[in-house]
C-alpha positions in Angstrom: -0.5 -30.2 -4.7 -3.4 -29.3 -7.0 -4.7 -26.8 -4.4 -1.4 -25.1 -4.3 -1.3 -24.9 -8.1 -4.8 -23.4 -8.1 -3.9 -20.9 -5.5 -0.8 -19.8 -7.4 -3.0 -19.5 -10.6 -5.5 -17.4 -8.8 -2.8 -15.2 -7.4 -1.2 -14.6 -10.8 -4.5 -14.1 -12.5 -5.1 -10.9 -10.4 -1.9 -9.5 -11.8 -2.3 -10.9 -15.3 -5.7 -9.3 -15.6 -4.3 -5.8 -15.0 -4.4 -3.5 -18.0 -1.6 -3.9 -20.5 -0.5 -0.3 -19.7 0.4 -1.4 -16.2 2.5 -4.3 -17.4 4.3 -2.2 -19.9 5.1 0.5 -17.4 6.4 -2.1 -14.9 8.6 -3.6 -17.6 10.0 -0.1 -18.5 10.5 0.6 -14.8 12.5 -2.6 -14.4 14.7 -1.8 -17.4 15.3 1.6 -16.1 16.2 0.5 -12.6 18.5 -2.2 -13.8 20.6 0.6 -15.3 20.4 3.0 -12.4 24.1 3.1 -11.7 25.0 6.8 -11.6 23.2 7.6 -8.3 24.5 4.5 -6.7 28.2 5.4 -7.3 27.7 9.2 -7.4 29.5 10.1 -4.2 32.5 7.9 -5.1 32.7 9.4 -8.6 32.5 13.0 -7.4 34.8 12.6 -4.5 37.5 10.4 -6.1 37.2 10.5 -9.9 36.5 14.3 -10.0 38.7 14.9 -6.9 36.1 17.1 -5.1 36.0 15.2 -1.8 33.2 13.6 0.2 31.7 16.9 1.4 31.2 18.3 -2.1 29.8 14.9 -3.1 27.2 15.2 -0.4 26.3 18.6 -1.7 25.7 17.0 -5.1 23.3 14.5 -3.5 21.5 17.5 -1.9 21.2 19.3 -5.2 19.8 16.2 -6.8 17.2 16.1 -4.0 16.3 19.8 -4.6 15.9 19.1 -8.3 13.7 16.1 -7.5 11.3 18.3 -5.5 11.0 20.8 -8.3 10.6 17.9 -10.8 7.7 16.4 -8.8 5.8 19.7 -8.9 6.6 20.4 -12.6 6.0 16.8 -13.7 2.6 16.7 -12.0 1.5 20.0 -13.6 2.8 18.9 -17.1 1.2 15.5 -16.9 -2.2 16.9 -16.1 -1.9 19.8 -18.6 -0.1 18.1 -21.6 -0.6 14.4 -20.9 1.1 11.6 -19.1 2.8 10.1 -22.2 4.3 13.3 -23.4 5.7 14.2 -20.0 7.2 10.7 -19.7 8.8 10.9 -23.1 10.3 14.3 -22.4 11.6 13.1 -19.0 13.1 9.8 -20.2 14.7 11.0 -23.5 15.8 14.3 -21.9 17.2 12.4 -18.9 19.1 10.0 -21.1 20.7 13.0 -23.0 21.6 14.7 -19.7 23.4 11.6 -18.5 25.5 11.5 -21.7 26.4 15.2 -21.0 27.3 14.4 -17.4 29.8 11.8 -18.5 31.8 14.6 -20.3 32.0 17.1 -17.5 35.1 17.2 -15.4 34.6 20.4 -13.4 32.9 19.8 -10.1 30.7 22.9 -10.0 29.5 22.4 -13.6 28.8 18.8 -12.8 26.6 19.8 -9.8 24.7 22.3 -12.0 24.0 19.7 -14.7 23.1 17.1 -12.1 20.5 19.5 -10.8 19.0 19.9 -14.3 19.1 16.2 -14.8 17.1 15.7 -11.6 14.6 18.3 -12.7 14.1 16.6 -16.0 14.3 12.9 -15.4 12.2 12.7 -12.2 9.2 14.2 -14.0 8.3 10.7 -15.2 7.4 9.5 -11.7 4.1 11.5 -11.1 3.2 10.9 -14.8 3.6 7.1 -14.6 1.8 6.9 -11.2 -1.1 9.0 -12.5 -1.3 6.8 -15.6 -1.7 3.7 -13.5 -4.4 5.5 -11.5 -6.1 6.3 -14.8 -6.4 2.8 -16.1 -7.2 0.9 -12.9 -10.2 1.0 -10.6 -10.1 1.1 -6.8 -9.9 -2.7 -6.3 -7.1 -3.2 -8.7 -4.9 -0.2 -7.9 -3.1 -2.0 -5.0 -2.2 -4.8 -7.3 -0.9 -2.4 -9.9 1.1 -0.3 -7.5 2.4 -3.4 -5.8 3.6 -4.8 -9.1 5.3 -1.4 -9.9 7.0 -1.4 -6.5 8.2 -5.0 -7.1 9.6 -4.1 -10.5 11.4 -1.1 -9.0 13.1 -3.2 -6.3 13.8 -6.2 -8.6 15.6 -3.9 -11.0 17.4 -2.1 -8.2 18.6 -5.5 -6.9 20.4 -6.2 -10.2 21.9 -2.7 -10.5 24.6 -2.7 -7.8 26.6 -5.7 -8.9 26.4 -4.8 -12.6 27.3 -1.2 -11.8 30.2 -2.4 -9.7 31.6 -4.4 -12.7 31.2 -1.4 -15.0 32.8 1.0 -12.6 35.8 -1.3 -12.2 36.4 -0.8 -15.9 35.4 2.9 -16.3 33.1 5.2 -14.6 32.1 6.5 -18.1 30.3 3.2 -18.7 28.0 4.0 -15.8 26.7 7.1 -17.4 26.4 5.6 -20.9 24.6 2.4 -19.8 22.3 4.4 -17.4 21.5 6.8 -20.2 20.8 3.9 -22.6 18.4 2.1 -20.2 16.6 5.4 -19.5 16.1 6.0 -23.2 15.0 2.3 -23.6 12.2 3.0 -21.2 11.4 6.0 -23.4 11.3 3.8 -26.4 8.9 1.4 -24.6 6.6 4.3 -23.8 6.8 5.7 -27.4 6.0 2.4 -29.1 3.6 0.7 -26.7 1.9 3.3 -24.4 -1.1 5.3 -25.4 -2.2 8.5 -23.6 -4.7 7.8 -20.8 -5.6 11.3 -19.8 -8.0 13.0 -22.3 -8.4 16.7 -21.9 -10.9 19.3 -22.7 -9.9 23.0 -22.4 -12.3 25.1 -20.4 -12.8 27.0 -17.2 -13.8 25.6 -13.9 -12.3 22.9 -11.9 -15.2 20.4 -11.7 -17.8 21.4 -14.3 -20.1 18.5 -13.6 -20.7 19.7 -10.0 -23.4 22.1 -9.0 -22.9 25.3 -7.1 -24.5 23.7 -4.1 -22.0 20.8 -4.3 -19.1 23.2 -4.3 -20.4 25.2 -1.4 -21.1 22.1 0.6 -17.6 20.8 -0.2 -16.0 23.9 1.2 -18.1 23.6 4.3 -16.7 20.1 4.8 -20.0 18.2 5.0 -20.7 17.2 1.4 -21.1 13.6 0.4 -19.1 14.6 -2.7 -16.0 14.6 -0.4 -16.6 10.9 0.2 -16.6 10.4 -3.6 -13.3 12.2 -3.9 -11.8 10.0 -1.2 -12.7 6.9 -3.1 -12.9 8.2 -6.7 -13.9 4.7 -7.6 -14.0 4.3 -11.4 -15.3 1.6 -13.7 -12.2 0.0 -15.3 -14.1 -0.8 -18.5 -14.4 2.9 -19.2 -10.8 3.7 -18.4 -8.6 0.9 -19.6 -7.0 2.5 -22.6 -10.3 3.7 -23.9 -10.7 6.7 -26.1 -14.4 6.9 -25.3 -13.9 7.9 -21.6 -15.4 11.3 -20.7 -12.7 13.9 -21.0 -11.5 15.9 -18.0 -10.8 19.6 -18.1 -7.4 21.2 -18.0 -6.9 23.0 -14.7 -4.7 26.1 -14.4 -1.8 26.0 -11.9 -3.5 28.6 -9.8 -6.8 26.8 -9.6 -4.9 23.5 -8.8 -3.0 25.3 -6.0 -6.2 26.6 -4.5 -7.8 23.2 -4.6 -4.8 21.3 -3.2 -4.2 23.9 -0.4 -7.8 23.4 0.7 -7.6 19.6 0.7 -6.4 19.3 4.3 -6.9 15.6 4.4 -4.5 15.1 1.5 -1.9 17.5 3.0 -2.1 15.6 6.3 -1.6 12.4 4.4 1.5 13.8 2.7 2.9 15.1 6.0 2.5 11.7 7.6 4.3 10.1 4.6 7.1 12.6 4.9 7.6 11.6 8.6 7.6 7.9 7.7 10.1 8.4 4.9 12.4 10.4 7.1 12.6 7.5 9.5 12.8 4.9 6.7 15.8 6.8 5.2 17.8 6.0 8.3 18.0 2.4 7.1 20.3 3.5 4.3 22.0 6.5 5.9 22.6 6.1 9.7 22.1 2.3 10.0 25.4 1.6 8.1 27.2 4.1 10.3 25.7 2.5 13.4 26.7 -1.0 12.4 30.1 0.2 11.3 30.6 1.6 14.8 29.9 -1.8 16.2 32.6 -3.4 14.1 30.6 -4.7 11.1 32.2 -4.1 7.7 30.5 -3.0 4.5 30.1 -6.6 3.2 28.4 -7.7 6.4 26.0 -4.7 6.2 25.3 -5.4 2.5 24.5 -9.0 3.3 22.1 -8.1 6.0 20.3 -5.2 4.2 19.8 -7.5 1.2 17.1 -9.2 3.3 15.0 -6.1 2.6 15.0 -6.6 -1.2 14.7 -10.3 -0.9 11.5 -10.0 1.2 10.0 -7.6 -1.2 10.6 -9.8 -4.2 9.3 -12.9 -2.4 6.3 -11.5 -0.5 5.0 -8.4 -2.3 3.1 -10.3 -5.0 1.3 -12.9 -2.8 0.7 -10.5 0.1 -1.1 -7.7 -1.8 -4.2 -9.8 -3.0 -4.5 -11.3 0.5 -4.2 -7.8 2.1 -7.0 -6.6 -0.2 -9.5 -8.5 2.1 -8.9 -6.1 4.9 -9.7 -2.3 5.3 -6.9 -0.3 3.8 -6.7 2.0 6.8 -6.0 -1.0 9.1 -3.3 -2.3 6.7 -1.5 1.1 6.7 -1.7 1.5 10.4 -0.4 -2.0 11.1 2.4 -1.3 8.6 3.4 1.9 10.4 3.5 0.1 13.7 5.7 -2.7 12.3 8.1 0.0 11.1 8.0 1.7 14.5 8.8 -1.6 16.2 11.6 -2.4 13.8 13.4 0.9 14.0 12.7 1.3 17.7 14.2 -2.1 18.5 17.4 -1.3 16.6 18.9 0.4 19.7 18.9 -3.1 21.3 20.4 -4.8 18.1 23.9 -5.9 19.0 24.0 -9.3 17.3 23.4 -10.4 13.7 20.1 -12.2 14.5 18.7 -9.2 16.3 19.8 -6.9 13.5 18.1 -9.2 11.0 15.0 -9.2 13.1 14.7 -5.4 13.1 15.2 -5.4 9.3 12.5 -8.0 8.8 10.1 -6.0 11.0 10.4 -2.6 9.2 10.6 -4.3 5.8 7.3 -6.1 6.5 5.8 -2.7 7.4 7.1 -1.4 4.0 5.5 -4.3 2.2 2.2 -3.5 3.9 2.2 0.1 3.0 3.8 0.2 -0.5 0.7 -0.7 -2.6 -1.8 1.3 -0.7 -0.3 4.7 -0.3 -0.3 5.6 -4.0 -3.6 3.9 -4.3 -5.1 6.2 -1.8 -3.6 9.2 -3.4 -5.1 8.2 -6.8 -8.5 7.8 -5.1 -8.3 11.1 -3.1 -7.3 13.1 -6.2 -9.8 14.4 -8.7 -9.0 13.0 -12.2 -8.1 16.5 -13.4 -5.4 16.8 -10.7 -4.3 13.2 -10.3 -0.7 13.7 -11.6 -0.3 16.9 -9.5 -1.4 15.0 -6.4 1.1 12.2 -7.3 3.8 14.9 -7.7 3.1 16.4 -4.3 3.0 12.9 -2.8 6.4 12.1 -4.4 7.9 15.2 -2.8 7.7 13.4 0.6 10.3 11.0 -0.7 12.5 13.8 -2.2 12.3 15.8 1.0 13.2 12.8 3.1 16.5 12.6 1.2 17.2 16.3 1.8 16.1 16.3 5.4 16.3 12.8 6.7 20.0 12.1 5.9 21.5 15.2 7.6 19.1 15.0 10.5 19.7 11.4 11.2 23.5 11.9 11.0 23.3 14.9 13.3 21.3 13.0 16.0 23.6 10.0 15.8 26.8 12.0 16.1 25.5 14.4 18.8 23.1 12.3 20.9 24.1 8.7 20.1 22.2 5.7 18.7 19.8 5.2 21.7 18.2 8.6 21.1 18.2 8.1 17.3 16.5 4.7 17.3 14.1 5.3 20.2 13.2 8.7 18.7 12.6 7.0 15.3 10.3 4.5 16.8 8.4 7.1 18.9 8.0 9.4 15.8 6.4 6.5 13.9 4.0 5.8 16.8 3.0 9.5 16.7 2.6 9.3 12.9 0.3 6.3 13.4 -1.8 8.4 15.6 -1.9 11.1 12.9 -3.0 8.5 10.3 -5.7 7.4 12.7 -6.9 11.0 13.0 -6.9 11.3 9.2 -8.9 8.1 8.7 -11.5 9.1 11.2 -11.9 12.4 9.4 -12.5 10.4 6.2 -14.5 7.6 7.8 -17.9 9.1 7.4 -19.7 7.2 4.7 -17.0 4.5 4.9 -14.8 6.5 2.5 -11.5 4.5 2.8 -12.0 0.8 2.3 
């Protein structure tokens, strides 16, 4: 019994010792996700309340995805140029105001236009908050920090559907008002309790501390500096909310674009993440349709898919410290293979136990990958470009909504579930091979730990 108590204490200590900035951001994320009602019920609101029909409602979702892509790029640029905190405040208070405006619009096309602007504004907080966590944590603690953020997101999202359903039963306007209120509450938390973590010094040059020889060697692909970029390991004592940390230079958008376009390892990593997210999106787009076609109703699907959130809440915190003992490349690869197995076996899932098994498998893969993907992005990115790297990484999620949903629906309707699920599993196996290629390219000097 005492051993168990000690083990729990050691587990919690790893999260308790994270910088206070991480804890505050996770609290704000939880508050915000608890009130994330509008997107949950958007298709119902547009198709029924506004009377525009399901097809127009799907167009609205697509416009939100397009706005999210723009927001990821814009938010990353602004967070690196003007600061993480300022960008988050603009996104959260601006997003709250846009939600209030959306509640007043009754014309469908005007609603779509304002929804697009809402996505452009509110989604800017994501790369800024992710970069802020990367600023205040070192390489060892980043998986803990991003794992805790992932848990906060899912815990809040688990609360949102039933609360949103109760509010929608009374009035859809309550959804917009409460969502806007919780978004602004997150902004208040940032305003009162978060300090800027990204100090800036205007000047020319992307990496002034490097020598010309370093820059030339980096472009030739054989510089040991590339290994340092892949890890970007920092001393937490110099970063954790410290004003004495060495300032980084502001990088122009053109210089940032030149650097990112030349970072082939990072671009390959983002492409792999996009493929993974496209398949993962099928769990919430085509899986309900597949189960509905077999005779399961919405309540049965909701009961089965809740296993995903339950596993994340129960397992993410204890698993992340344990997984830190292993090479991150291995954890990511195993997670990808678990997802491949889970989605691939869905074509054989005809009973509730088999369906639950497939959900458990791909959820376990999600748990393995969630803390380490943003950690690796933070470590691959130069500090001057961390938010822009996070923004580009977030695009893989936004594009998976825009591409994964219609693509999965097209394959399911035209070729059937066998092609959809076997193809999904095969695509993730291929993606695993691409990850392996990436890690071997970075392996020289043991760059990914």
